[in-house]
C-alpha positions as CSV (number, residue, x, y, z in Angstrom):
1,M,-0.1,-0.1,0.2
2,S,1.4,3.5,-1.0
3,D,2.5,6.0,1.9
4,T,1.4,8.5,-0.1
5,I,-2.6,9.5,-0.3
6,E,-3.6,11.7,-2.9
7,K,-6.6,14.1,-2.5
8,V,-8.7,15.0,-5.5
9,K,-11.7,17.3,-5.8
10,C,-13.7,14.9,-8.6
11,L,-12.6,11.7,-9.6
12,I,-14.1,10.0,-12.7
13,I,-14.0,6.4,-13.0
14,G,-14.1,5.0,-16.4
15,S,-14.0,6.5,-19.8
16,G,-16.4,6.6,-22.9
17,P,-19.0,9.2,-23.7
18,A,-20.2,9.3,-20.3
19,G,-16.9,9.6,-18.6
20,Y,-15.2,12.2,-21.2
21,T,-18.6,14.4,-21.1
22,A,-18.3,14.5,-17.3
23,A,-14.8,15.4,-17.3
24,I,-15.3,18.0,-19.7
25,Y,-18.1,19.8,-17.8
26,A,-16.2,19.4,-14.3
27,A,-13.3,20.6,-16.0
28,R,-14.7,23.7,-17.1
29,A,-16.1,24.3,-13.4
30,N,-12.7,24.1,-12.0
31,M,-13.2,21.1,-10.4
32,N,-9.9,19.6,-11.6
33,P,-11.1,16.2,-12.8
34,V,-9.1,13.2,-12.5
35,L,-10.0,10.7,-15.0
36,Y,-9.0,6.8,-14.8
37,Q,-9.7,5.2,-18.1
38,G,-10.2,1.5,-16.6
39,S,-9.2,-1.8,-18.5
40,Q,-11.1,-0.9,-21.8
41,P,-10.2,2.7,-22.3
42,G,-12.8,4.4,-24.4
43,G,-15.4,2.0,-23.3
44,Q,-17.7,-0.1,-25.5
45,L,-17.4,2.3,-28.3
46,T,-14.1,1.4,-29.1
47,T,-15.6,-2.0,-30.5
48,T,-18.1,-0.2,-32.9
49,N,-16.7,0.3,-36.5
50,E,-18.8,3.3,-37.7
51,V,-20.9,5.7,-35.5
52,E,-23.5,7.4,-37.7
53,N,-26.2,8.1,-35.1
54,F,-24.1,10.4,-32.7
55,P,-24.9,14.4,-33.6
56,G,-22.3,16.4,-34.9
57,Y,-20.9,13.7,-37.2
58,P,-22.7,14.2,-40.7
59,E,-20.3,11.7,-42.4
60,G,-19.9,9.1,-39.4
61,I,-17.1,8.5,-37.5
62,T,-15.5,5.2,-36.2
63,G,-15.9,4.5,-32.5
64,P,-12.2,4.9,-31.4
65,E,-11.6,7.9,-33.3
66,M,-14.5,9.4,-31.3
67,M,-13.2,8.4,-28.2
68,I,-9.9,10.0,-28.9
69,Q,-11.4,13.2,-29.9
70,L,-13.6,13.1,-26.6
71,Q,-10.1,12.6,-24.6
72,K,-8.6,15.5,-26.4
73,Q,-11.4,17.7,-25.7
74,A,-11.4,16.5,-22.0
75,E,-7.6,17.1,-21.8
76,R,-8.1,20.6,-23.3
77,F,-9.7,21.9,-20.4
78,N,-6.8,20.3,-18.0
79,T,-8.6,16.8,-17.3
80,D,-6.0,14.8,-15.9
81,V,-6.7,11.5,-17.7
82,R,-4.8,8.3,-16.6
83,D,-4.3,4.8,-16.9
84,G,-5.3,2.4,-14.5
85,W,-8.6,0.9,-12.8
86,I,-10.3,1.3,-9.4
87,T,-9.7,-2.1,-7.6
88,K,-11.3,-1.3,-4.3
89,V,-13.5,1.6,-2.8
90,D,-14.8,2.6,0.8
91,F,-17.4,5.0,0.4
92,S,-18.4,4.3,4.3
93,G,-17.3,7.5,5.8
94,D,-17.3,11.4,4.9
95,V,-14.1,10.9,2.5
96,H,-14.9,8.7,-0.5
97,K,-11.8,6.5,-0.8
98,V,-10.6,4.4,-3.7
99,W,-7.8,2.2,-4.6
100,V,-6.0,2.2,-7.9
101,N,-4.6,-1.1,-9.0
102,D,-4.8,-2.2,-5.5
103,T,-2.0,0.2,-4.5
104,K,-2.4,4.1,-4.8
105,E,-5.2,5.2,-2.5
106,I,-7.2,8.5,-3.4
107,H,-9.1,10.6,-1.0
108,C,-12.1,12.2,-3.0
109,D,-14.7,15.1,-2.3
110,T,-16.8,13.4,-5.3
111,V,-16.9,10.5,-7.4
112,I,-18.6,10.2,-10.7
113,I,-18.9,6.6,-11.9
114,S,-18.7,6.1,-15.4
115,T,-17.9,2.2,-15.7
116,G,-20.5,0.9,-18.4
117,A,-21.7,-2.2,-18.8
118,S,-20.2,-4.9,-21.1
119,A,-22.3,-6.8,-23.5
120,K,-22.5,-10.7,-23.0
121,Y,-21.4,-12.7,-26.0
122,L,-21.3,-16.3,-26.7
123,G,-17.7,-16.8,-26.3
124,L,-17.1,-18.7,-29.6
125,E,-13.6,-18.0,-31.3
126,S,-14.9,-17.2,-34.4
127,E,-17.6,-14.9,-33.0
128,Q,-14.8,-12.7,-31.4
129,K,-12.6,-12.9,-34.4
130,Y,-15.3,-11.1,-36.6
131,L,-16.1,-8.8,-33.6
132,K,-12.5,-7.7,-33.0
133,L,-12.4,-7.2,-37.2
134,G,-15.3,-5.2,-37.2
135,G,-16.7,-7.4,-39.7
136,G,-20.3,-8.5,-38.7
137,V,-20.5,-9.2,-35.0
138,S,-22.8,-6.9,-33.1
139,A,-24.1,-6.7,-29.7
140,C,-26.7,-3.4,-30.5
141,A,-28.8,-3.4,-33.4
142,V,-29.8,-0.2,-32.9
143,C,-26.0,1.1,-33.3
144,D,-25.4,-1.0,-36.2
145,G,-28.4,-2.2,-38.1
146,F,-28.3,0.5,-40.5
147,F,-25.3,-1.1,-42.0
148,Y,-27.3,-4.2,-42.7
149,R,-30.1,-2.6,-45.0
150,N,-31.6,-5.3,-47.2
151,Q,-29.4,-7.8,-46.1
152,E,-30.1,-11.1,-44.1
153,V,-28.9,-11.4,-40.8
154,V,-28.9,-13.7,-37.7
155,I,-29.8,-12.7,-33.9
156,V,-29.2,-14.7,-30.9
157,G,-31.5,-14.2,-27.7
158,A,-34.9,-15.0,-26.5
159,G,-35.6,-12.1,-24.0
160,D,-37.6,-8.8,-24.4
161,S,-34.2,-7.0,-25.6
162,A,-33.8,-9.7,-28.1
163,C,-37.2,-9.8,-29.6
164,E,-37.3,-5.7,-29.5
165,E,-33.8,-5.8,-31.6
166,A,-35.1,-8.5,-33.9
167,H,-38.4,-6.5,-34.8
168,Y,-35.9,-3.1,-35.2
169,L,-33.8,-5.2,-37.7
170,S,-36.7,-6.4,-39.6
171,K,-37.5,-2.9,-40.6
172,L,-34.1,-2.6,-42.2
173,C,-33.2,-6.2,-43.5
174,K,-34.3,-8.3,-45.9
175,K,-34.6,-11.1,-43.5
176,V,-33.8,-12.0,-39.8
177,T,-33.2,-15.4,-38.7
178,M,-33.9,-15.6,-34.6
179,L,-32.0,-18.4,-32.7
180,V,-34.0,-19.4,-29.5
181,R,-32.1,-21.8,-27.5
182,R,-35.2,-23.0,-25.8
183,D,-38.6,-24.2,-27.1
184,E,-40.3,-20.8,-26.0
185,F,-39.4,-17.5,-25.4
186,R,-38.3,-15.8,-22.2
187,A,-39.7,-12.5,-23.5
188,S,-43.2,-11.4,-22.4
189,K,-46.1,-12.3,-24.2
190,I,-46.6,-9.3,-26.1
191,M,-42.9,-8.9,-27.4
192,A,-42.7,-12.5,-28.5
193,A,-46.2,-11.9,-30.4
194,R,-44.6,-9.2,-32.1
195,V,-41.6,-11.0,-33.6
196,Q,-43.9,-14.1,-34.2
197,N,-46.2,-12.1,-36.3
198,T,-43.5,-10.3,-38.2
199,E,-43.4,-11.6,-41.6
200,N,-39.6,-11.6,-42.4
201,I,-38.8,-12.9,-38.8
202,E,-37.9,-16.6,-38.9
203,I,-37.6,-18.1,-35.4
204,L,-35.5,-21.4,-34.8
205,Y,-36.2,-22.9,-31.5
206,N,-34.2,-25.3,-29.6
207,T,-31.3,-23.9,-31.8
208,E,-27.8,-22.6,-31.2
209,T,-24.7,-21.2,-32.5
210,D,-22.0,-23.8,-33.7
211,E,-19.8,-21.2,-35.5
212,V,-20.0,-17.8,-37.1
213,L,-18.6,-18.3,-40.8
214,G,-16.9,-15.7,-42.9
215,D,-14.3,-15.2,-45.3
216,G,-11.6,-14.0,-42.9
217,Q,-12.7,-10.3,-43.1
218,V,-16.8,-10.2,-42.7
219,V,-19.2,-12.6,-41.8
220,T,-20.9,-14.7,-44.6
221,G,-23.4,-17.0,-42.4
222,V,-23.9,-19.0,-39.2
223,R,-23.4,-22.6,-38.8
224,V,-26.2,-23.7,-36.1
225,F,-27.6,-27.0,-34.4
226,N,-30.6,-28.3,-33.2
227,N,-29.9,-29.3,-29.6
228,Q,-32.6,-31.7,-29.4
229,T,-31.3,-33.7,-32.6
230,N,-27.9,-32.3,-33.1
231,E,-28.8,-31.6,-36.7
232,K,-26.5,-28.9,-38.0
233,H,-27.1,-26.5,-41.0
234,E,-25.9,-23.6,-42.3
235,I,-27.6,-19.9,-42.8
236,P,-26.3,-17.1,-45.3
237,A,-26.0,-13.9,-43.2
238,T,-23.9,-10.9,-43.3
239,G,-24.6,-9.8,-39.8
240,F,-24.6,-12.1,-36.4
241,F,-26.3,-10.2,-33.7
242,V,-25.9,-11.2,-30.1
243,A,-28.9,-10.1,-27.7
244,I,-28.3,-12.3,-24.5
245,G,-28.0,-9.3,-22.0
246,H,-25.1,-6.9,-20.4
247,K,-23.3,-7.0,-17.3
248,P,-23.0,-3.7,-15.5
249,N,-19.2,-3.1,-14.4
250,T,-20.1,-2.3,-11.2
251,D,-19.2,-5.3,-8.8
252,V,-16.5,-3.1,-7.1
253,F,-19.3,-0.9,-5.7
254,K,-21.8,-3.3,-4.5
255,D,-21.0,-3.2,-0.6
256,Y,-21.7,0.3,-0.8
257,L,-24.2,1.6,-3.6
258,D,-27.8,0.1,-4.2
259,L,-28.0,-2.1,-7.3
260,D,-30.7,-3.8,-8.8
261,A,-30.8,-7.5,-9.2
262,T,-28.7,-7.7,-12.3
263,G,-26.1,-5.2,-10.9
264,Y,-27.1,-1.8,-12.5
265,I,-26.6,1.3,-10.0
266,I,-30.0,2.6,-8.8
267,N,-30.7,6.7,-8.9
268,A,-31.2,7.6,-5.6
269,V,-33.4,10.4,-7.0
270,P,-35.1,9.8,-10.5
271,G,-34.3,12.2,-12.9
272,T,-30.7,13.0,-11.4
273,S,-27.2,11.1,-11.5
274,K,-27.5,10.9,-7.5
275,T,-26.7,7.4,-5.8
276,N,-27.6,6.5,-2.3
277,V,-24.1,7.6,-1.1
278,E,-23.8,11.6,-1.0
279,G,-21.0,13.0,-3.3
280,V,-21.1,9.7,-5.2
281,F,-22.7,10.1,-8.7
282,V,-23.5,7.6,-11.8
283,S,-23.6,8.2,-15.1
284,G,-24.0,6.0,-18.7
285,D,-24.4,2.5,-19.2
286,A,-23.4,1.5,-15.4
287,A,-27.3,2.8,-14.4
288,D,-28.7,2.7,-17.7
289,H,-30.3,-0.6,-18.7
290,V,-32.8,0.8,-21.3
291,Y,-31.3,2.9,-23.8
292,R,-27.4,2.1,-23.6
293,Q,-26.5,4.8,-26.4
294,A,-23.4,7.1,-26.8
295,I,-25.7,9.9,-27.0
296,T,-27.9,9.0,-23.8
297,A,-24.4,8.2,-21.9
298,A,-22.8,11.5,-22.6
299,G,-26.0,13.5,-21.3
300,T,-25.9,11.7,-18.2
301,G,-22.2,12.4,-18.1
302,C,-23.1,16.1,-18.2
303,M,-25.7,15.5,-15.4
304,A,-23.3,14.0,-13.2
305,A,-20.8,16.8,-13.2
306,L,-23.4,19.3,-12.6
307,D,-24.9,17.2,-9.7
308,A,-21.3,17.0,-8.3
309,E,-20.6,20.7,-9.0
310,R,-23.9,21.7,-7.0
311,Y,-23.1,19.2,-4.3
312,L,-19.6,21.0,-3.7
313,A,-21.1,24.4,-3.7
314,A,-23.7,23.2,-1.1
315,K,-21.1,21.7,1.0
316,D,-18.9,24.9,0.9
317,A,-21.8,27.0,1.7
318,G,-22.4,25.1,4.8
319,F,-25.7,23.5,3.8
320,E,-26.4,20.2,4.9
321,V,-26.3,17.8,1.7
322,S,-28.3,14.7,1.1
323,T,-29.1,12.7,-2.0
324,S,-32.6,14.7,-2.4
325,T,-30.9,18.1,-1.8
326,Y,-28.3,20.4,-3.6
327,N,-30.8,20.7,-6.8
């Protein structure tokens, strides 16, 4: 353990649109933010080949390039952007304590959590290969469906989110093949009925993915198998979408913050970024399990910085602060 404890006015945990936006606002408010990028600098968007739905980019932009630009903008206002990730926290006292890489201890007046959520994938080697290549594997139909207009795609999943994404894809694609592992949906009846009644969605029950096929650069099809008969066959497709859920990156906070059943941080006051711990705020996909878009993450990053600024102002003025005050 380091003998030197650093004191920070505003610590931002995690990068991506939420973290960098929070940094921009906090820096411009003279909060001297320190931002730790985490194990995936730039967040999930660094795995997205093209971003065409973020305002201000009429020609589109790659996810990694956008994150580089956001980082540079945050650094322009003197945000201290650092490598490393938070491995331990202690929010039990008036001082918020965090540890970086199990060694460096930091005491913070405010903390903004922007750790995001990670999409769950099947874990197949071929799936990961084309995901890294940006060649046809995606976990976000709203983000990437546009690139598969008038093409045939495959989507894996059986819950409400999978049904919603399949229905979204059906409006863009020539054909959507939906792979459901069991003999029924896990989704609500109304969502299941929506895809069942969509003409260009084919549902294959008791069906799992054996391998994502491709030419070494892009996806060309999917080999599937029936888990009752073990019969295999190939489905031509240029896109492979995985909709089996997300895991919020919030485990390090579970002893101190209120989380829902799946691990998303609960906003103590709806419509704000406040958590149940005074001076600790959340932005982006660590709390958002509904929209999960770059633009909404950026918006909540702004909210978190403003909430943190108001919290500090109220505290400096001598007001008693709580999760329901400093509005």
